[in-house]
All heavy atoms as TSV, in Angstrom:
chain	resi	resn	atom	element	x	y	z
A	1	MET	N	N	128.802	89.951	88.209
A	1	MET	CA	C	128.380	89.316	89.426
A	1	MET	C	C	127.788	90.322	90.409
A	1	MET	O	O	127.566	90.002	91.552
A	1	MET	CB	C	129.608	88.632	90.024
A	1	MET	CG	C	129.364	87.267	90.611
A	1	MET	SD	S	128.273	86.277	89.635
A	1	MET	CE	C	127.646	85.221	90.845
A	2	ARG	N	N	127.581	91.525	89.940
A	2	ARG	CA	C	127.012	92.545	90.814
A	2	ARG	C	C	125.516	92.362	91.004
A	2	ARG	O	O	124.946	92.887	91.956
A	2	ARG	CB	C	127.232	93.928	90.209
A	2	ARG	CG	C	128.657	94.348	90.159
A	2	ARG	CD	C	128.825	95.549	89.291
A	2	ARG	NE	N	128.614	96.783	90.044
A	2	ARG	CZ	C	128.795	97.974	89.544
A	2	ARG	NH1	N	129.175	98.106	88.303
A	2	ARG	NH2	N	128.585	99.035	90.276
A	3	TYR	N	N	124.885	91.662	90.102
A	3	TYR	CA	C	123.424	91.593	90.114
A	3	TYR	C	C	122.870	90.821	91.304
A	3	TYR	O	O	121.821	91.168	91.833
A	3	TYR	CB	C	122.910	90.973	88.806
A	3	TYR	CG	C	123.242	91.803	87.613
A	3	TYR	CD1	C	124.198	91.401	86.701
A	3	TYR	CD2	C	122.613	93.026	87.411
A	3	TYR	CE1	C	124.513	92.174	85.607
A	3	TYR	CE2	C	122.920	93.813	86.313
A	3	TYR	CZ	C	123.865	93.379	85.413
A	3	TYR	OH	O	124.171	94.159	84.340
A	4	LEU	N	N	123.560	89.792	91.719
A	4	LEU	CA	C	123.066	88.966	92.817
A	4	LEU	C	C	123.011	89.732	94.148
A	4	LEU	O	O	121.959	89.749	94.791
A	4	LEU	CB	C	123.914	87.697	92.944
A	4	LEU	CG	C	123.401	86.652	93.922
A	4	LEU	CD1	C	122.030	86.161	93.503
A	4	LEU	CD2	C	124.380	85.508	93.997
A	5	PRO	N	N	124.086	90.405	94.570
A	5	PRO	CA	C	123.976	91.159	95.827
A	5	PRO	C	C	123.003	92.331	95.737
A	5	PRO	O	O	122.321	92.660	96.711
A	5	PRO	CB	C	125.397	91.654	96.104
A	5	PRO	CG	C	126.241	91.193	95.006
A	5	PRO	CD	C	125.444	90.382	94.070
A	6	VAL	N	N	122.905	92.949	94.559
A	6	VAL	CA	C	121.970	94.065	94.392
A	6	VAL	C	C	120.535	93.569	94.485
A	6	VAL	O	O	119.695	94.180	95.153
A	6	VAL	CB	C	122.232	94.794	93.060
A	6	VAL	CG1	C	121.135	95.794	92.764
A	6	VAL	CG2	C	123.585	95.485	93.101
A	7	ALA	N	N	120.245	92.452	93.848
A	7	ALA	CA	C	118.890	91.892	93.914
A	7	ALA	C	C	118.557	91.461	95.337
A	7	ALA	O	O	117.439	91.691	95.814
A	7	ALA	CB	C	118.767	90.703	92.961
A	8	PHE	N	N	119.516	90.859	96.025
A	8	PHE	CA	C	119.282	90.454	97.414
A	8	PHE	C	C	119.033	91.676	98.297
A	8	PHE	O	O	118.129	91.671	99.132
A	8	PHE	CB	C	120.476	89.650	97.940
A	8	PHE	CG	C	120.331	89.254	99.372
A	8	PHE	CD1	C	119.442	88.261	99.739
A	8	PHE	CD2	C	121.059	89.893	100.364
A	8	PHE	CE1	C	119.292	87.898	101.063
A	8	PHE	CE2	C	120.923	89.544	101.692
A	8	PHE	CZ	C	120.031	88.538	102.039
A	9	ALA	N	N	119.822	92.719	98.117
A	9	ALA	CA	C	119.647	93.936	98.919
A	9	ALA	C	C	118.292	94.576	98.638
A	9	ALA	O	O	117.608	95.043	99.560
A	9	ALA	CB	C	120.773	94.924	98.631
A	10	TYR	N	N	117.883	94.607	97.371
A	10	TYR	CA	C	116.589	95.191	97.015
A	10	TYR	C	C	115.449	94.402	97.661
A	10	TYR	O	O	114.547	94.979	98.259
A	10	TYR	CB	C	116.414	95.232	95.503
A	10	TYR	CG	C	115.078	95.772	95.095
A	10	TYR	CD1	C	114.846	97.137	95.073
A	10	TYR	CD2	C	114.029	94.920	94.748
A	10	TYR	CE1	C	113.609	97.655	94.718
A	10	TYR	CE2	C	112.795	95.422	94.393
A	10	TYR	CZ	C	112.597	96.783	94.376
A	10	TYR	OH	O	111.365	97.277	94.030
A	11	LEU	N	N	115.494	93.086	97.534
A	11	LEU	CA	C	114.427	92.260	98.092
A	11	LEU	C	C	114.403	92.320	99.619
A	11	LEU	O	O	113.326	92.347	100.220
A	11	LEU	CB	C	114.582	90.817	97.620
A	11	LEU	CG	C	114.313	90.603	96.131
A	11	LEU	CD1	C	114.631	89.160	95.746
A	11	LEU	CD2	C	112.885	90.952	95.784
A	12	PHE	N	N	115.573	92.364	100.235
A	12	PHE	CA	C	115.621	92.472	101.692
A	12	PHE	C	C	115.057	93.818	102.150
A	12	PHE	O	O	114.268	93.883	103.090
A	12	PHE	CB	C	117.053	92.294	102.190
A	12	PHE	CG	C	117.164	92.372	103.680
A	12	PHE	CD1	C	116.760	91.308	104.464
A	12	PHE	CD2	C	117.659	93.501	104.302
A	12	PHE	CE1	C	116.843	91.362	105.843
A	12	PHE	CE2	C	117.749	93.575	105.674
A	12	PHE	CZ	C	117.346	92.507	106.455
A	13	ALA	N	N	115.461	94.894	101.488
A	13	ALA	CA	C	114.955	96.218	101.854
A	13	ALA	C	C	113.451	96.309	101.604
A	13	ALA	O	O	112.716	96.921	102.389
A	13	ALA	CB	C	115.684	97.299	101.067
A	14	LEU	N	N	112.974	95.687	100.540
A	14	LEU	CA	C	111.540	95.679	100.257
A	14	LEU	C	C	110.789	94.880	101.318
A	14	LEU	O	O	109.715	95.287	101.770
A	14	LEU	CB	C	111.286	95.090	98.875
A	14	LEU	CG	C	109.870	95.139	98.349
A	14	LEU	CD1	C	109.419	96.591	98.191
A	14	LEU	CD2	C	109.787	94.426	97.016
A	15	ALA	N	N	111.374	93.760	101.746
A	15	ALA	CA	C	110.735	92.934	102.774
A	15	ALA	C	C	110.679	93.643	104.123
A	15	ALA	O	O	109.767	93.395	104.911
A	15	ALA	CB	C	111.483	91.609	102.914
A	16	VAL	N	N	111.619	94.522	104.383
A	16	VAL	CA	C	111.608	95.267	105.637
A	16	VAL	C	C	110.734	96.517	105.523
A	16	VAL	O	O	109.935	96.818	106.413
A	16	VAL	CB	C	113.055	95.640	106.047
A	16	VAL	CG1	C	113.061	96.612	107.200
A	16	VAL	CG2	C	113.830	94.389	106.391
A	17	THR	N	N	110.883	97.240	104.439
A	17	THR	CA	C	110.182	98.509	104.266
A	17	THR	C	C	108.686	98.330	104.062
A	17	THR	O	O	107.896	99.105	104.611
A	17	THR	CB	C	110.766	99.273	103.064
A	17	THR	OG1	O	112.158	99.396	103.239
A	17	THR	CG2	C	110.153	100.646	102.936
A	18	GLY	N	N	108.293	97.344	103.294
A	18	GLY	CA	C	106.873	97.143	102.987
A	18	GLY	C	C	105.999	96.979	104.217
A	18	GLY	O	O	105.053	97.754	104.412
A	19	PRO	N	N	106.276	96.000	105.065
A	19	PRO	CA	C	105.441	95.841	106.260
A	19	PRO	C	C	105.509	97.039	107.212
A	19	PRO	O	O	104.498	97.418	107.805
A	19	PRO	CB	C	105.991	94.588	106.935
A	19	PRO	CG	C	106.666	93.836	105.853
A	19	PRO	CD	C	107.187	94.865	104.901
A	20	LEU	N	N	106.696	97.632	107.363
A	20	LEU	CA	C	106.807	98.795	108.244
A	20	LEU	C	C	105.951	99.953	107.739
A	20	LEU	O	O	105.242	100.600	108.517
A	20	LEU	CB	C	108.263	99.228	108.381
A	20	LEU	CG	C	109.154	98.343	109.226
A	20	LEU	CD1	C	110.583	98.843	109.186
A	20	LEU	CD2	C	108.647	98.293	110.651
A	21	ALA	N	N	106.023	100.217	106.455
A	21	ALA	CA	C	105.220	101.303	105.890
A	21	ALA	C	C	103.735	100.963	105.967
A	21	ALA	O	O	102.908	101.841	106.259
A	21	ALA	CB	C	105.622	101.564	104.442
A	22	PHE	N	N	103.383	99.723	105.729
A	22	PHE	CA	C	101.983	99.319	105.795
A	22	PHE	C	C	101.401	99.571	107.187
A	22	PHE	O	O	100.346	100.187	107.333
A	22	PHE	CB	C	101.839	97.839	105.426
A	22	PHE	CG	C	100.455	97.306	105.649
A	22	PHE	CD1	C	99.437	97.605	104.764
A	22	PHE	CD2	C	100.173	96.520	106.753
A	22	PHE	CE1	C	98.155	97.122	104.976
A	22	PHE	CE2	C	98.907	96.033	106.973
A	22	PHE	CZ	C	97.886	96.335	106.076
A	23	PHE	N	N	102.110	99.101	108.210
A	23	PHE	CA	C	101.589	99.277	109.563
A	23	PHE	C	C	101.609	100.735	109.998
A	23	PHE	O	O	100.708	101.185	110.702
A	23	PHE	CB	C	102.350	98.391	110.549
A	23	PHE	CG	C	102.002	96.943	110.407
A	23	PHE	CD1	C	102.956	96.021	110.039
A	23	PHE	CD2	C	100.707	96.505	110.614
A	23	PHE	CE1	C	102.629	94.680	109.887
A	23	PHE	CE2	C	100.363	95.166	110.478
A	23	PHE	CZ	C	101.329	94.256	110.112
A	24	ALA	N	N	102.628	101.479	109.579
A	24	ALA	CA	C	102.667	102.900	109.929
A	24	ALA	C	C	101.499	103.642	109.298
A	24	ALA	O	O	100.838	104.458	109.948
A	24	ALA	CB	C	103.989	103.515	109.484
A	25	VAL	N	N	101.212	103.358	108.032
A	25	VAL	CA	C	100.093	104.027	107.360
A	25	VAL	C	C	98.770	103.582	107.975
A	25	VAL	O	O	97.863	104.395	108.163
A	25	VAL	CB	C	100.133	103.751	105.842
A	25	VAL	CG1	C	98.835	104.150	105.169
A	25	VAL	CG2	C	101.293	104.504	105.208
A	26	GLN	N	N	98.635	102.313	108.317
A	26	GLN	CA	C	97.390	101.841	108.923
A	26	GLN	C	C	97.155	102.473	110.289
A	26	GLN	O	O	96.025	102.783	110.646
A	26	GLN	CB	C	97.394	100.314	109.044
A	26	GLN	CG	C	97.222	99.610	107.732
A	26	GLN	CD	C	95.919	99.975	107.062
A	26	GLN	OE1	O	94.873	100.040	107.686
A	26	GLN	NE2	N	95.997	100.238	105.780
A	27	ILE	N	N	98.215	102.650	111.045
A	27	ILE	CA	C	98.065	103.275	112.361
A	27	ILE	C	C	97.743	104.755	112.215
A	27	ILE	O	O	96.867	105.283	112.897
A	27	ILE	CB	C	99.340	103.069	113.202
A	27	ILE	CG1	C	99.438	101.604	113.625
A	27	ILE	CG2	C	99.348	103.970	114.417
A	27	ILE	CD1	C	100.763	101.235	114.255
A	28	LEU	N	N	98.451	105.434	111.314
A	28	LEU	CA	C	98.266	106.880	111.183
A	28	LEU	C	C	97.013	107.252	110.405
A	28	LEU	O	O	96.255	108.125	110.826
A	28	LEU	CB	C	99.489	107.504	110.502
A	28	LEU	CG	C	100.750	107.567	111.327
A	28	LEU	CD1	C	101.907	108.058	110.477
A	28	LEU	CD2	C	100.557	108.461	112.524
A	29	ALA	N	N	96.824	106.616	109.260
A	29	ALA	CA	C	95.764	107.078	108.365
A	29	ALA	C	C	94.793	105.982	107.968
A	29	ALA	O	O	93.996	106.168	107.059
A	29	ALA	CB	C	96.387	107.667	107.102
A	30	GLY	N	N	94.860	104.856	108.623
A	30	GLY	CA	C	93.993	103.740	108.261
A	30	GLY	C	C	92.543	103.981	108.607
A	30	GLY	O	O	92.176	105.022	109.165
A	31	PRO	N	N	91.685	103.014	108.279
A	31	PRO	CA	C	90.259	103.190	108.503
A	31	PRO	C	C	89.886	103.335	109.973
A	31	PRO	O	O	88.888	103.951	110.303
A	31	PRO	CB	C	89.642	101.922	107.908
A	31	PRO	CG	C	90.752	100.938	107.833
A	31	PRO	CD	C	92.011	101.727	107.702
A	32	HIS	N	N	90.701	102.805	110.860
A	32	HIS	CA	C	90.401	102.908	112.290
A	32	HIS	C	C	91.494	103.653	113.049
A	32	HIS	O	O	91.515	103.626	114.266
A	32	HIS	CB	C	90.235	101.508	112.897
A	32	HIS	CG	C	89.199	100.700	112.191
A	32	HIS	ND1	N	87.867	101.005	112.219
A	32	HIS	CD2	C	89.313	99.602	111.411
A	32	HIS	CE1	C	87.203	100.130	111.490
A	32	HIS	NE2	N	88.060	99.268	110.993
A	33	GLY	N	N	92.410	104.291	112.326
A	33	GLY	CA	C	93.514	104.984	112.974
A	33	GLY	C	C	93.046	106.204	113.732
A	33	GLY	O	O	93.191	106.307	114.940
A	34	GLY	N	N	92.492	107.157	113.018
A	34	GLY	CA	C	91.957	108.346	113.643
A	34	GLY	C	C	92.990	109.274	114.247
A	34	GLY	O	O	92.637	110.190	114.982
A	35	LEU	N	N	94.265	109.069	113.965
A	35	LEU	CA	C	95.282	109.949	114.531
A	35	LEU	C	C	95.500	111.198	113.683
A	35	LEU	O	O	96.066	112.163	114.160
A	35	LEU	CB	C	96.610	109.202	114.674
A	35	LEU	CG	C	96.620	108.059	115.680
A	35	LEU	CD1	C	97.964	107.340	115.642
A	35	LEU	CD2	C	96.363	108.578	117.076
A	36	LEU	N	N	95.086	111.160	112.436
A	36	LEU	CA	C	95.299	112.286	111.534
A	36	LEU	C	C	93.971	112.876	111.092
A	36	LEU	O	O	92.965	112.170	111.005
A	36	LEU	CB	C	96.043	111.830	110.272
A	36	LEU	CG	C	97.478	111.398	110.429
A	36	LEU	CD1	C	98.002	110.860	109.114
A	36	LEU	CD2	C	98.332	112.547	110.879
A	37	PRO	N	N	93.975	114.162	110.773
A	37	PRO	CA	C	92.783	114.715	110.138
A	37	PRO	C	C	92.596	114.107	108.754
A	37	PRO	O	O	93.543	113.623	108.138
A	37	PRO	CB	C	93.086	116.207	110.028
A	37	PRO	CG	C	94.331	116.453	110.770
A	37	PRO	CD	C	94.980	115.143	111.045
A	38	ARG	N	N	91.381	114.112	108.273
A	38	ARG	CA	C	91.092	113.503	106.970
A	38	ARG	C	C	91.891	114.132	105.838
A	38	ARG	O	O	92.221	113.472	104.865
A	38	ARG	CB	C	89.604	113.612	106.658
A	38	ARG	CG	C	88.839	112.472	107.306
A	38	ARG	CD	C	87.424	112.461	106.875
A	38	ARG	NE	N	86.725	111.524	106.080
A	38	ARG	CZ	C	86.989	110.286	105.774
A	38	ARG	NH1	N	88.099	109.759	106.139
A	38	ARG	NH2	N	86.162	109.549	105.086
A	39	SER	N	N	92.218	115.400	105.964
A	39	SER	CA	C	92.962	116.063	104.893
A	39	SER	C	C	94.396	115.543	104.771
A	39	SER	O	O	95.018	115.707	103.726
A	39	SER	CB	C	92.985	117.573	105.130
A	39	SER	OG	O	93.643	117.860	106.348
A	40	LEU	N	N	94.927	114.911	105.803
A	40	LEU	CA	C	96.297	114.402	105.760
A	40	LEU	C	C	96.378	112.910	105.456
A	40	LEU	O	O	97.480	112.372	105.305
A	40	LEU	CB	C	96.999	114.683	107.085
A	40	LEU	CG	C	97.286	116.148	107.388
A	40	LEU	CD1	C	97.941	116.282	108.748
A	40	LEU	CD2	C	98.167	116.746	106.319
A	41	GLU	N	N	95.240	112.233	105.353
A	41	GLU	CA	C	95.282	110.794	105.094
A	41	GLU	C	C	95.849	110.479	103.711
A	41	GLU	O	O	96.621	109.540	103.551
A	41	GLU	CB	C	93.889	110.194	105.262
A	41	GLU	CG	C	93.452	110.143	106.704
A	41	GLU	CD	C	92.061	109.577	106.878
A	41	GLU	OE1	O	91.453	109.137	105.876
A	41	GLU	OE2	O	91.574	109.585	108.022
A	42	GLY	N	N	95.478	111.253	102.715
A	42	GLY	CA	C	96.003	111.047	101.360
A	42	GLY	C	C	97.507	111.246	101.276
A	42	GLY	O	O	98.216	110.392	100.721
A	43	PRO	N	N	98.027	112.370	101.791
A	43	PRO	CA	C	99.485	112.539	101.744
A	43	PRO	C	C	100.252	111.469	102.523
A	43	PRO	O	O	101.329	111.048	102.096
A	43	PRO	CB	C	99.708	113.924	102.362
A	43	PRO	CG	C	98.439	114.649	102.103
A	43	PRO	CD	C	97.363	113.610	102.184
A	44	VAL	N	N	99.718	111.010	103.642
A	44	VAL	CA	C	100.397	109.955	104.396
A	44	VAL	C	C	100.416	108.666	103.583
A	44	VAL	O	O	101.430	107.960	103.533
A	44	VAL	CB	C	99.730	109.744	105.772
A	44	VAL	CG1	C	100.212	108.459	106.422
A	44	VAL	CG2	C	100.009	110.922	106.669
A	45	LEU	N	N	99.330	108.361	102.916
A	45	LEU	CA	C	99.291	107.179	102.054
A	45	LEU	C	C	100.291	107.310	100.910
A	45	LEU	O	O	101.022	106.361	100.594
A	45	LEU	CB	C	97.877	106.970	101.519
A	45	LEU	CG	C	97.658	105.742	100.656
A	45	LEU	CD1	C	97.913	104.484	101.467
A	45	LEU	CD2	C	96.254	105.737	100.094
A	46	ALA	N	N	100.359	108.486	100.300
A	46	ALA	CA	C	101.309	108.711	99.207
A	46	ALA	C	C	102.752	108.592	99.703
A	46	ALA	O	O	103.600	108.000	99.026
A	46	ALA	CB	C	101.081	110.081	98.587
A	47	LEU	N	N	103.040	109.138	100.869
A	47	LEU	CA	C	104.392	109.022	101.419
A	47	LEU	C	C	104.739	107.577	101.765
A	47	LEU	O	O	105.895	107.155	101.618
A	47	LEU	CB	C	104.537	109.913	102.649
A	47	LEU	CG	C	104.597	111.405	102.377
A	47	LEU	CD1	C	104.570	112.181	103.682
A	47	LEU	CD2	C	105.829	111.751	101.568
A	48	GLY	N	N	103.746	106.819	102.214
A	48	GLY	CA	C	103.982	105.399	102.472
A	48	GLY	C	C	104.355	104.655	101.203
A	48	GLY	O	O	105.295	103.851	101.189
A	49	TRP	N	N	103.628	104.925	100.121
A	49	TRP	CA	C	103.953	104.286	98.844
A	49	TRP	C	C	105.317	104.732	98.334
A	49	TRP	O	O	106.077	103.931	97.791
A	49	TRP	CB	C	102.882	104.584	97.800
A	49	TRP	CG	C	101.770	103.599	97.840
A	49	TRP	CD1	C	100.500	103.808	98.259
A	49	TRP	CD2	C	101.840	102.229	97.449
A	49	TRP	NE1	N	99.779	102.661	98.163
A	49	TRP	CE2	C	100.572	101.672	97.663
A	49	TRP	CE3	C	102.851	101.415	96.951
A	49	TRP	CZ2	C	100.298	100.335	97.389
A	49	TRP	CZ3	C	102.561	100.087	96.674
A	49	TRP	CH2	C	101.301	99.568	96.896
A	50	LEU	N	N	105.629	106.006	98.484
A	50	LEU	CA	C	106.944	106.476	98.059
A	50	LEU	C	C	108.055	105.795	98.847
A	50	LEU	O	O	109.092	105.443	98.286
A	50	LEU	CB	C	107.042	107.993	98.224
A	50	LEU	CG	C	106.435	108.812	97.110
A	50	LEU	CD1	C	106.481	110.287	97.450
A	50	LEU	CD2	C	107.143	108.550	95.799
A	51	ALA	N	N	107.838	105.602	100.134
A	51	ALA	CA	C	108.840	104.911	100.944
A	51	ALA	C	C	109.036	103.485	100.458
A	51	ALA	O	O	110.165	102.999	100.358
A	51	ALA	CB	C	108.429	104.921	102.413
A	52	VAL	N	N	107.938	102.812	100.138
A	52	VAL	CA	C	108.036	101.416	99.685
A	52	VAL	C	C	108.691	101.335	98.315
A	52	VAL	O	O	109.428	100.390	98.027
A	52	VAL	CB	C	106.639	100.759	99.672
A	52	VAL	CG1	C	106.662	99.419	98.968
A	52	VAL	CG2	C	106.130	100.595	101.086
A	53	LEU	N	N	108.488	102.316	97.474
A	53	LEU	CA	C	109.059	102.270	96.132
A	53	LEU	C	C	110.490	102.805	96.073
A	53	LEU	O	O	111.324	102.265	95.349
A	53	LEU	CB	C	108.184	103.062	95.161
A	53	LEU	CG	C	106.787	102.495	94.936
A	53	LEU	CD1	C	105.975	103.446	94.079
A	53	LEU	CD2	C	106.856	101.123	94.301
A	54	LEU	N	N	110.774	103.857	96.810
A	54	LEU	CA	C	112.074	104.505	96.663
A	54	LEU	C	C	113.144	103.994	97.623
A	54	LEU	O	O	114.319	103.952	97.252
A	54	LEU	CB	C	111.918	106.020	96.838
A	54	LEU	CG	C	111.091	106.715	95.773
A	54	LEU	CD1	C	111.022	108.211	96.054
A	54	LEU	CD2	C	111.664	106.467	94.393
A	55	LEU	N	N	112.787	103.623	98.820
A	55	LEU	CA	C	113.796	103.177	99.784
A	55	LEU	C	C	114.534	101.910	99.327
A	55	LEU	O	O	115.766	101.884	99.367
A	55	LEU	CB	C	113.154	102.963	101.155
A	55	LEU	CG	C	113.860	103.594	102.329
A	55	LEU	CD1	C	114.009	105.081	102.151
A	55	LEU	CD2	C	113.134	103.276	103.595
A	56	PRO	N	N	113.836	100.861	98.876
A	56	PRO	CA	C	114.585	99.690	98.381
A	56	PRO	C	C	115.432	100.005	97.146
A	56	PRO	O	O	116.524	99.471	97.000
A	56	PRO	CB	C	113.487	98.676	98.042
A	56	PRO	CG	C	112.346	99.071	98.895
A	56	PRO	CD	C	112.408	100.559	98.982
A	57	ALA	N	N	114.944	100.885	96.288
A	57	ALA	CA	C	115.736	101.269	95.112
A	57	ALA	C	C	116.996	102.013	95.536
A	57	ALA	O	O	118.074	101.811	94.963
A	57	ALA	CB	C	114.902	102.118	94.170
A	58	TRP	N	N	116.893	102.852	96.555
A	58	TRP	CA	C	118.055	103.579	97.049
A	58	TRP	C	C	119.070	102.615	97.664
A	58	TRP	O	O	120.273	102.757	97.448
A	58	TRP	CB	C	117.604	104.635	98.058
A	58	TRP	CG	C	118.719	105.405	98.658
A	58	TRP	CD1	C	119.485	106.359	98.053
A	58	TRP	CD2	C	119.227	105.257	99.981
A	58	TRP	NE1	N	120.429	106.822	98.934
A	58	TRP	CE2	C	120.284	106.170	100.131
A	58	TRP	CE3	C	118.866	104.463	101.058
A	58	TRP	CZ2	C	121.003	106.285	101.306
A	58	TRP	CZ3	C	119.579	104.591	102.236
A	58	TRP	CH2	C	120.632	105.487	102.342
A	59	VAL	N	N	118.586	101.648	98.423
A	59	VAL	CA	C	119.485	100.647	99.018
A	59	VAL	C	C	120.181	99.845	97.918
A	59	VAL	O	O	121.395	99.603	97.985
A	59	VAL	CB	C	118.708	99.716	99.980
A	59	VAL	CG1	C	119.549	98.523	100.385
A	59	VAL	CG2	C	118.241	100.481	101.191
A	60	ALA	N	N	119.437	99.443	96.898
A	60	ALA	CA	C	120.036	98.689	95.791
A	60	ALA	C	C	121.075	99.538	95.062
A	60	ALA	O	O	122.145	99.036	94.673
A	60	ALA	CB	C	118.953	98.239	94.821
A	61	TYR	N	N	120.824	100.823	94.896
A	61	TYR	CA	C	121.786	101.713	94.256
A	61	TYR	C	C	123.069	101.804	95.077
A	61	TYR	O	O	124.174	101.775	94.531
A	61	TYR	CB	C	121.158	103.095	94.066
A	61	TYR	CG	C	122.130	104.133	93.589
A	61	TYR	CD1	C	122.577	104.145	92.272
A	61	TYR	CD2	C	122.609	105.105	94.450
A	61	TYR	CE1	C	123.473	105.091	91.835
A	61	TYR	CE2	C	123.495	106.061	94.026
A	61	TYR	CZ	C	123.930	106.057	92.707
A	61	TYR	OH	O	124.818	107.005	92.284
A	62	ARG	N	N	122.912	101.912	96.399
A	62	ARG	CA	C	124.090	101.992	97.260
A	62	ARG	C	C	124.918	100.702	97.178
A	62	ARG	O	O	126.151	100.752	97.154
A	62	ARG	CB	C	123.666	102.257	98.711
A	62	ARG	CG	C	122.985	103.572	98.954
A	62	ARG	CD	C	123.946	104.691	98.940
A	62	ARG	NE	N	124.981	104.453	99.926
A	62	ARG	CZ	C	125.562	105.384	100.632
A	62	ARG	NH1	N	125.222	106.617	100.476
A	62	ARG	NH2	N	126.511	105.089	101.489
A	63	VAL	N	N	124.248	99.563	97.142
A	63	VAL	CA	C	124.971	98.293	97.018
A	63	VAL	C	C	125.632	98.211	95.652
A	63	VAL	O	O	126.773	97.753	95.524
A	63	VAL	CB	C	124.020	97.099	97.261
A	63	VAL	CG1	C	124.687	95.782	96.914
A	63	VAL	CG2	C	123.552	97.097	98.699
A	64	TRP	N	N	124.953	98.653	94.611
A	64	TRP	CA	C	125.501	98.636	93.249
A	64	TRP	C	C	126.805	99.442	93.195
A	64	TRP	O	O	127.763	99.038	92.549
A	64	TRP	CB	C	124.476	99.218	92.281
A	64	TRP	CG	C	124.949	99.289	90.868
A	64	TRP	CD1	C	125.498	100.356	90.240
A	64	TRP	CD2	C	124.916	98.235	89.903
A	64	TRP	NE1	N	125.802	100.043	88.942
A	64	TRP	CE2	C	125.457	98.750	88.712
A	64	TRP	CE3	C	124.474	96.920	89.941
A	64	TRP	CZ2	C	125.566	97.987	87.559
A	64	TRP	CZ3	C	124.580	96.161	88.791
A	64	TRP	CH2	C	125.128	96.695	87.619
A	65	ARG	N	N	126.833	100.574	93.862
A	65	ARG	CA	C	128.022	101.416	93.848
A	65	ARG	C	C	129.160	100.812	94.673
A	65	ARG	O	O	130.330	101.092	94.411
A	65	ARG	CB	C	127.699	102.804	94.401
A	65	ARG	CG	C	126.624	103.542	93.667
A	65	ARG	CD	C	127.127	104.345	92.563
A	65	ARG	NE	N	128.167	105.239	93.070
A	65	ARG	CZ	C	128.828	106.065	92.311
A	65	ARG	NH1	N	128.558	106.132	91.050
A	65	ARG	NH2	N	129.752	106.832	92.814
A	66	ARG	N	N	128.837	100.018	95.673
A	66	ARG	CA	C	129.835	99.482	96.585
A	66	ARG	C	C	130.458	98.172	96.097
A	66	ARG	O	O	131.616	97.896	96.401
A	66	ARG	CB	C	129.179	99.236	97.936
A	66	ARG	CG	C	130.065	99.500	99.080
A	66	ARG	CD	C	129.256	99.528	100.340
A	66	ARG	NE	N	129.201	100.856	100.879
A	66	ARG	CZ	C	130.062	101.320	101.740
A	66	ARG	NH1	N	131.038	100.555	102.162
A	66	ARG	NH2	N	129.972	102.529	102.195
A	67	VAL	N	N	129.700	97.359	95.383
A	67	VAL	CA	C	130.202	96.058	94.924
A	67	VAL	C	C	131.130	96.282	93.740
A	67	VAL	O	O	130.788	97.008	92.802
A	67	VAL	CB	C	129.023	95.143	94.521
A	67	VAL	CG1	C	129.531	93.858	93.900
A	67	VAL	CG2	C	128.158	94.857	95.714
A	68	PRO	N	N	132.327	95.687	93.750
A	68	PRO	CA	C	133.252	95.881	92.620
A	68	PRO	C	C	132.702	95.261	91.336
A	68	PRO	O	O	131.935	94.303	91.353
A	68	PRO	CB	C	134.532	95.179	93.075
A	68	PRO	CG	C	134.124	94.268	94.161
A	68	PRO	CD	C	132.878	94.823	94.771
A	69	ARG	N	N	133.123	95.834	90.232
A	69	ARG	CA	C	132.644	95.345	88.916
A	69	ARG	C	C	133.143	93.945	88.615
A	69	ARG	O	O	132.429	93.119	88.105
A	69	ARG	CB	C	133.082	96.283	87.811
A	69	ARG	CG	C	132.403	97.598	87.880
A	69	ARG	CD	C	132.901	98.495	86.785
A	69	ARG	NE	N	132.422	99.836	87.042
A	69	ARG	CZ	C	131.769	100.548	86.177
A	69	ARG	NH1	N	131.541	100.080	84.987
A	69	ARG	NH2	N	131.349	101.735	86.487
A	70	ARG	N	N	134.391	93.729	88.892
A	70	ARG	CA	C	134.977	92.413	88.638
A	70	ARG	C	C	135.515	91.861	89.954
A	70	ARG	O	O	136.067	92.600	90.763
A	70	ARG	CB	C	136.124	92.530	87.646
A	70	ARG	CG	C	135.682	92.947	86.299
A	70	ARG	CD	C	136.863	92.928	85.355
A	70	ARG	NE	N	136.509	93.701	84.166
A	70	ARG	CZ	C	137.104	94.802	83.786
A	70	ARG	NH1	N	138.139	95.259	84.467
A	70	ARG	NH2	N	136.709	95.437	82.721
A	71	PRO	N	N	135.375	90.558	90.161
A	71	PRO	CA	C	135.983	89.985	91.378
A	71	PRO	C	C	137.494	90.091	91.308
A	71	PRO	O	O	138.079	90.100	90.221
A	71	PRO	CB	C	135.513	88.527	91.369
A	71	PRO	CG	C	135.045	88.260	89.988
A	71	PRO	CD	C	134.694	89.570	89.355
A	72	PRO	N	N	138.164	90.182	92.437
A	72	PRO	CA	C	139.627	90.276	92.423
A	72	PRO	C	C	140.237	88.989	91.863
A	72	PRO	O	O	139.715	87.897	92.044
A	72	PRO	CB	C	140.001	90.483	93.887
A	72	PRO	CG	C	138.812	90.063	94.668
A	72	PRO	CD	C	137.611	90.209	93.768
A	73	ARG	N	N	141.348	89.155	91.190
A	73	ARG	CA	C	142.031	87.987	90.612
A	73	ARG	C	C	142.771	87.217	91.699
A	73	ARG	O	O	143.322	87.819	92.617
A	73	ARG	CB	C	143.031	88.435	89.561
A	73	ARG	CG	C	142.353	88.948	88.347
A	73	ARG	CD	C	143.379	89.184	87.296
A	73	ARG	NE	N	142.691	89.231	85.999
A	73	ARG	CZ	C	143.298	89.416	84.890
A	73	ARG	NH1	N	144.603	89.587	84.863
A	73	ARG	NH2	N	142.613	89.441	83.770
A	74	PRO	N	N	142.789	85.891	91.562
A	74	PRO	CA	C	143.519	85.075	92.571
A	74	PRO	C	C	145.005	85.177	92.446
A	74	PRO	O	O	145.610	85.574	91.586
A	74	PRO	CB	C	143.045	83.665	92.303
A	74	PRO	CG	C	142.442	83.662	90.947
A	74	PRO	CD	C	142.126	85.081	90.606
């Protein structure tokens, strides 16, 4: 029964992280951002993708470790 809370945590973290990373990258390195030099636009984009891919996985791992394997007996 660990899969349900882990999947919920992953999807929730993805739903929060995705838009935040998208807007942060668009503001910093987007086509009209202009806040960064051109040489840093690629690394900012890569870090945005890493945040979207790794942060929800890390949250799901933390939930996986915290949820007990078997429910307590009545």
